N, CA, C and O atoms as a DFTB+ gen file, in Angstrom:
312 C
 N C O
     1  1       2.443      50.089     -37.184
     2  2       1.540      51.057     -37.741
     3  2       0.795      51.739     -36.610
     4  3       0.578      51.146     -35.553
     5  1       0.416      52.947     -36.825
     6  2      -0.369      53.708     -35.875
     7  2      -1.782      53.819     -36.404
     8  3      -1.986      54.091     -37.588
     9  1      -2.758      53.611     -35.539
    10  2      -4.148      53.757     -35.936
    11  2      -4.934      54.312     -34.763
    12  3      -4.467      54.300     -33.624
    13  1      -6.121      54.794     -35.050
    14  2      -6.974      55.394     -34.027
    15  2      -8.242      54.576     -33.900
    16  3      -8.827      54.158     -34.899
    17  1      -8.666      54.350     -32.663
    18  2      -9.943      53.672     -32.447
    19  2     -10.758      54.476     -31.455
    20  3     -10.217      55.265     -30.680
    21  1     -12.078      54.264     -31.486
    22  2     -12.969      54.934     -30.545
    23  2     -13.221      54.026     -29.361
    24  3     -13.692      52.900     -29.520
    25  1     -12.907      54.515     -28.177
    26  2     -13.112      53.788     -26.925
    27  2     -14.619      53.579     -26.744
    28  3     -15.368      54.556     -26.743
    29  1     -15.082      52.343     -26.590
    30  2     -16.525      52.071     -26.530
    31  2     -17.265      52.803     -25.400
    32  3     -18.396      53.250     -25.595
    33  1     -16.649      52.927     -24.243
    34  2     -17.349      53.541     -23.109
    35  2     -17.461      55.054     -23.214
    36  3     -18.475      55.635     -22.828
    37  1     -16.411      55.698     -23.739
    38  2     -16.374      57.163     -23.739
    39  2     -16.480      57.785     -25.127
    40  3     -16.722      58.987     -25.244
    41  1     -16.305      56.993     -26.174
    42  2     -16.246      57.473     -27.554
    43  2     -15.045      58.367     -27.819
    44  3     -14.988      59.034     -28.853
    45  1     -14.079      58.391     -26.893
    46  2     -12.842      59.130     -27.120
    47  2     -12.003      58.388     -28.146
    48  3     -11.974      57.157     -28.165
    49  1     -11.323      59.142     -28.996
    50  2     -10.417      58.523     -29.947
    51  2      -9.056      58.350     -29.286
    52  3      -8.514      59.280     -28.689
    53  1      -8.517      57.147     -29.404
    54  2      -7.235      56.817     -28.794
    55  2      -6.314      56.294     -29.885
    56  3      -6.700      55.447     -30.691
    57  1      -5.098      56.808     -29.899
    58  2      -4.110      56.366     -30.869
    59  2      -3.349      55.173     -30.305
    60  3      -2.828      55.222     -29.191
    61  1      -3.295      54.109     -31.085
    62  2      -2.615      52.877     -30.684
    63  2      -1.562      52.502     -31.720
    64  3      -1.585      52.969     -32.858
    65  1      -0.653      51.657     -31.296
    66  2       0.330      51.063     -32.191
    67  2      -0.043      49.600     -32.403
    68  3      -0.525      48.934     -31.487
    69  1       0.183      49.112     -33.607
    70  2      -0.029      47.692     -33.912
    71  2       1.183      47.199     -34.695
    72  3       1.629      47.830     -35.654
    73  1       1.695      46.066     -34.263
    74  2       2.839      45.464     -34.930
    75  2       2.493      44.029     -35.310
    76  3       1.964      43.284     -34.484
    77  1       2.782      43.632     -36.545
    78  2       2.530      42.238     -36.935
    79  2       3.320      41.288     -36.047
    80  3       4.464      41.561     -35.681
    81  1       2.696      40.177     -35.711
    82  2       3.368      39.194     -34.858
    83  2       2.860      37.798     -35.192
    84  3       1.662      37.588     -35.382
    85  1       3.773      36.860     -35.259
    86  2       3.414      35.460     -35.446
    87  2       2.940      34.924     -34.095
    88  3       3.636      35.050     -33.087
    89  1       1.758      34.331     -34.088
    90  2       1.254      33.722     -32.863
    91  2       0.956      32.260     -33.146
    92  3      -0.089      31.927     -33.705
    93  1       1.870      31.398     -32.762
    94  2       1.733      29.955     -32.998
    95  2       1.409      29.639     -34.455
    96  3       0.547      28.809     -34.747
    97  1       2.109      30.310     -35.359
    98  2       1.930      30.058     -36.785
    99  2       0.818      30.848     -37.443
   100  3       0.611      30.726     -38.650
   101  1       0.104      31.649     -36.686
   102  2      -0.964      32.473     -37.242
   103  2      -0.522      33.931     -37.254
   104  3       0.201      34.381     -36.365
   105  1      -0.967      34.664     -38.276
   106  2      -0.631      36.078     -38.360
   107  2      -1.501      36.862     -37.390
   108  3      -2.726      36.864     -37.505
   109  1      -0.868      37.519     -36.446
   110  2      -1.584      38.326     -35.470
   111  2      -1.068      39.742     -35.476
   112  3      -0.147      40.086     -36.217
   113  1      -1.672      40.558     -34.639
   114  2      -1.240      41.936     -34.453
   115  2      -1.067      42.172     -32.964
   116  3      -1.977      41.905     -32.180
   117  1       0.101      42.672     -32.570
   118  2       0.312      43.067     -31.182
   119  2      -0.188      44.493     -31.044
   120  3       0.313      45.401     -31.706
   121  1      -1.174      44.686     -30.185
   122  2      -1.778      45.990     -29.940
   123  2      -1.091      46.595     -28.719
   124  3      -1.036      45.984     -27.652
   125  1      -0.574      47.795     -28.897
   126  2       0.191      48.442     -27.837
   127  2      -0.545      49.714     -27.410
   128  3      -0.656      50.674     -28.172
   129  1      -1.038      49.693     -26.182
   130  2      -1.719      50.855     -25.608
   131  2      -0.682      51.829     -25.057
   132  3       0.408      51.410     -24.666
   133  1      -1.006      53.127     -25.020
   134  2      -0.048      54.107     -24.500
   135  2       0.331      53.862     -23.037
   136  3       1.481      54.082     -22.657
   137  1      -0.604      53.417     -22.225
   138  2      -0.303      53.290     -20.800
   139  2      -0.675      51.929     -20.221
   140  3      -0.782      51.787     -19.002
   141  1      -0.874      50.931     -21.072
   142  2      -1.279      49.606     -20.609
   143  2      -0.388      48.547     -21.230
   144  3       0.430      48.834     -22.105
   145  1      -0.557      47.336     -20.770
   146  2       0.150      46.219     -21.379
   147  2      -0.336      46.001     -22.803
   148  3      -1.411      46.460     -23.188
   149  1       0.462      45.303     -23.562
   150  2       0.070      44.968     -24.926
   151  2      -0.569      43.585     -24.953
   152  3      -0.466      42.820     -23.993
   153  1      -1.227      43.277     -26.063
   154  2      -1.801      41.950     -26.258
   155  2      -1.840      41.641     -27.746
   156  3      -1.748      42.542     -28.580
   157  1      -1.976      40.362     -28.073
   158  2      -2.016      39.919     -29.460
   159  2      -3.446      39.555     -29.833
   160  3      -4.143      38.867     -29.088
   161  1      -3.873      40.033     -31.007
   162  2      -5.161      39.612     -31.542
   163  2      -4.943      38.944     -32.890
   164  3      -4.037      39.301     -33.644
   165  1      -5.792      37.968     -33.175
   166  2      -5.762      37.228     -34.433
   167  2      -7.175      37.236     -34.991
   168  3      -8.142      37.032     -34.257
   169  1      -7.292      37.473     -36.294
   170  2      -8.606      37.441     -36.934
   171  2      -8.890      36.028     -37.427
   172  3      -8.096      35.435     -38.157
   173  1     -10.045      35.500     -37.012
   174  2     -10.488      34.171     -37.446
   175  2     -11.940      34.277     -37.863
   176  3     -12.795      34.677     -37.073
   177  1     -12.216      33.921     -39.099
   178  2     -13.584      33.915     -39.618
   179  2     -14.289      35.256     -39.401
   180  3     -15.471      35.295     -39.061
   181  1     -13.557      36.348     -39.599
   182  2     -14.147      37.673     -39.487
   183  2     -14.241      38.236     -38.083
   184  3     -14.695      39.366     -37.901
   185  1     -13.819      37.466     -37.082
   186  2     -13.843      37.938     -35.697
   187  2     -12.419      38.041     -35.176
   188  3     -11.561      37.217     -35.491
   189  1     -12.187      39.070     -34.375
   190  2     -10.880      39.240     -33.754
   191  2     -10.902      38.581     -32.384
   192  3     -11.841      38.765     -31.609
   193  1      -9.861      37.814     -32.093
   194  2      -9.748      37.104     -30.824
   195  2      -8.452      37.485     -30.132
   196  3      -7.391      37.511     -30.755
   197  1      -8.542      37.780     -28.838
   198  2      -7.355      38.036     -28.037
   199  2      -6.737      36.688     -27.696
   200  3      -7.420      35.779     -27.223
   201  1      -5.440      36.569     -27.942
   202  2      -4.795      35.276     -27.793
   203  2      -4.021      35.125     -26.487
   204  3      -3.835      34.003     -26.015
   205  1      -3.575      36.203     -25.905
   206  2      -2.668      36.067     -24.763
   207  2      -3.105      36.839     -23.521
   208  3      -2.289      37.114     -22.641
   209  1      -4.375      37.185     -23.446
   210  2      -4.887      37.900     -22.274
   211  2      -6.384      37.659     -22.216
   212  3      -7.080      37.856     -23.212
   213  1      -6.887      37.239     -21.073
   214  2      -8.316      36.946     -20.980
   215  2      -9.096      38.021     -20.219
   216  3     -10.244      37.799     -19.833
   217  1      -8.482      39.171     -20.005
   218  2      -9.163      40.229     -19.255
   219  2      -9.554      41.420     -20.125
   220  3     -10.046      42.424     -19.608
   221  1      -9.345      41.326     -21.423
   222  2      -9.660      42.440     -22.317
   223  2     -11.152      42.449     -22.615
   224  3     -11.728      41.427     -22.990
   225  1     -11.770      43.607     -22.447
   226  2     -13.190      43.786     -22.717
   227  2     -13.479      43.470     -24.192
   228  3     -12.838      44.044     -25.073
   229  1     -14.433      42.565     -24.481
   230  2     -14.753      42.212     -25.867
   231  2     -15.176      43.413     -26.714
   232  3     -14.936      43.424     -27.922
   233  1     -15.796      44.420     -26.107
   234  2     -16.181      45.614     -26.863
   235  2     -14.949      46.373     -27.358
   236  3     -14.962      46.940     -28.451
   237  1     -13.890      46.382     -26.553
   238  2     -12.649      47.028     -26.962
   239  2     -12.022      46.264     -28.126
   240  3     -11.544      46.869     -29.086
   241  1     -12.026      44.942     -28.039
   242  2     -11.467      44.116     -29.110
   243  2     -12.236      44.360     -30.412
   244  3     -11.626      44.494     -31.473
   245  1     -13.554      44.419     -30.339
   246  2     -14.376      44.665     -31.526
   247  2     -14.063      46.039     -32.116
   248  3     -13.923      46.171     -33.332
   249  1     -13.951      47.059     -31.267
   250  2     -13.651      48.412     -31.745
   251  2     -12.266      48.474     -32.390
   252  3     -12.087      49.138     -33.411
   253  1     -11.290      47.787     -31.801
   254  2      -9.946      47.750     -32.373
   255  2      -9.967      47.028     -33.715
   256  3      -9.334      47.479     -34.670
   257  1     -10.687      45.914     -33.795
   258  2     -10.798      45.184     -35.059
   259  2     -11.389      46.045     -36.167
   260  3     -10.898      46.024     -37.296
   261  1     -12.426      46.794     -35.859
   262  2     -13.030      47.690     -36.845
   263  2     -12.046      48.767     -37.278
   264  3     -11.956      49.089     -38.463
   265  1     -11.313      49.323     -36.331
   266  2     -10.330      50.359     -36.654
   267  2      -9.202      49.793     -37.515
   268  3      -8.747      50.455     -38.448
   269  1      -8.751      48.585     -37.214
   270  2      -7.702      47.958     -38.025
   271  2      -8.189      47.710     -39.446
   272  3      -7.457      47.949     -40.406
   273  1      -9.423      47.232     -39.582
   274  2      -9.962      46.983     -40.920
   275  2     -10.093      48.275     -41.707
   276  3      -9.764      48.318     -42.892
   277  1     -10.573      49.330     -41.054
   278  2     -10.710      50.621     -41.727
   279  2      -9.335      51.157     -42.110
   280  3      -9.156      51.667     -43.216
   281  1      -8.370      51.045     -41.211
   282  2      -7.014      51.521     -41.493
   283  2      -6.433      50.766     -42.681
   284  3      -5.849      51.378     -43.575
   285  1      -6.584      49.467     -42.701
   286  2      -6.052      48.651     -43.796
   287  2      -6.725      48.994     -45.116
   288  3      -6.067      49.081     -46.153
   289  1      -8.024      49.187     -45.073
   290  2      -8.772      49.500     -46.288
   291  2      -8.315      50.832     -46.874
   292  3      -8.143      50.944     -48.087
   293  1      -8.116      51.839     -46.030
   294  2      -7.753      53.168     -46.524
   295  2      -6.269      53.296     -46.833
   296  3      -5.873      54.231     -47.528
   297  1      -5.448      52.397     -46.344
   298  2      -4.017      52.487     -46.561
   299  2      -3.472      51.375     -47.445
   300  3      -2.257      51.244     -47.592
   301  1      -4.356      50.570     -48.037
   302  2      -3.878      49.490     -48.901
   303  2      -3.486      50.060     -50.259
   304  3      -4.028      51.064     -50.721
   305  1      -2.548      49.396     -50.864
   306  2      -2.127      49.810     -52.201
   307  2      -2.787      48.893     -53.210
   308  3      -2.770      47.671     -53.062
   309  1      -3.361      49.487     -54.225
   310  2      -4.042      48.700     -55.247
   311  2      -3.271      48.713     -56.530
   312  3      -3.694      48.100     -57.510
């Protein structure tokens, strides 16, 4: 899926790709940046956690989590 998030430092909107991925038995999302490496995030107790990279800025993870939730809410089928 493609979604847009606001970069915390610049407030620029950036389009990202997210693909569902199993991470050690947990449902995660692989976040793919246009010009950077990808990483997997998993939501636990309402917080998004990066599972395979420890250098990602927590503000970016929070912004991506909010964008994913908004995307899911507006694109869910009822």
